[in-house]
Steps between C-alpha positions, in 0.01 A plus 500: 500500500328738260732706281426834340672631189442873473638832393750644748343761727595710802335236720760235420786445743800502269764640736569155649529336157832322448559272203876491541563736204551856622402662169164318504446585869570869436266509204194368685575710807576835336438516125209277397224738610686795345523318164129420523407865563700599192336225290835337431411157639252304708606291797285215628545321831396172652393494863294290736137606523527600866839671480633792294864383514641464148600138440613563143456742213550559133513811282354526150549769240474529125790486261620388162762269363691521175427195285874458436538393864251214473571132433535413132194270498269798564640741243326357190152594619573844642519855364838671502414771756509488884229284651278595796567301815415492865809530717521311826748742650522344846379194688600424858388282789577572866768267638254352751273394212759378247496144361124470561376570147424871540734598216303283260169634631621857452613420144161343421321807636721723284417291193129514576504879540701530179243284319226739619696797365552312173125510444524880465841554341761312304748304711709250307712364782644543845853600586661455837798670655664213689721639775750212492562150368286330768201718407563430132484127566169543684340674201648259246301220667189681378611538138684833501816525288793741509506764229813533291648823634439452873499150654306624808220648286253220437214476251203276422204552265193573711282257303744216580498586872122524519462166318762331716331606822147476363428859594176620348262782566165371617 
């Protein structure tokens, strides 16, 4: 099976997408393309080469994080103003595809695309809006940590993530 990771388009069948979380289903079905047209976010999908059915997706946008929210070990080396970050606002896999590694593949694709953007602008880290405790535990396996004010908002320095997963631009 050949997979394609690509920007969401009108060609993708997203109406049948069901990850089990209604808010994530509604977003891909009704709001993702609208947010893209308004330059608020970019949504990327994974699909099989021969089929336009969305198997999973993630949404990236830019953001910032106040240094006061970060783990103590990072504070010594950082300025005292908000830091630029990439925000992984959503990540979901269709129920029929869950527990097959697609979540990890989508996360790796998001990190790769963020590393490309980092070549042209400052991006210190990545933040993730975990929807619930189970999602939080998924991201913590990859090195993300809760920030102080919101336990479902997770953070990791981008350099650490890229090193951990050996993501480089060739």
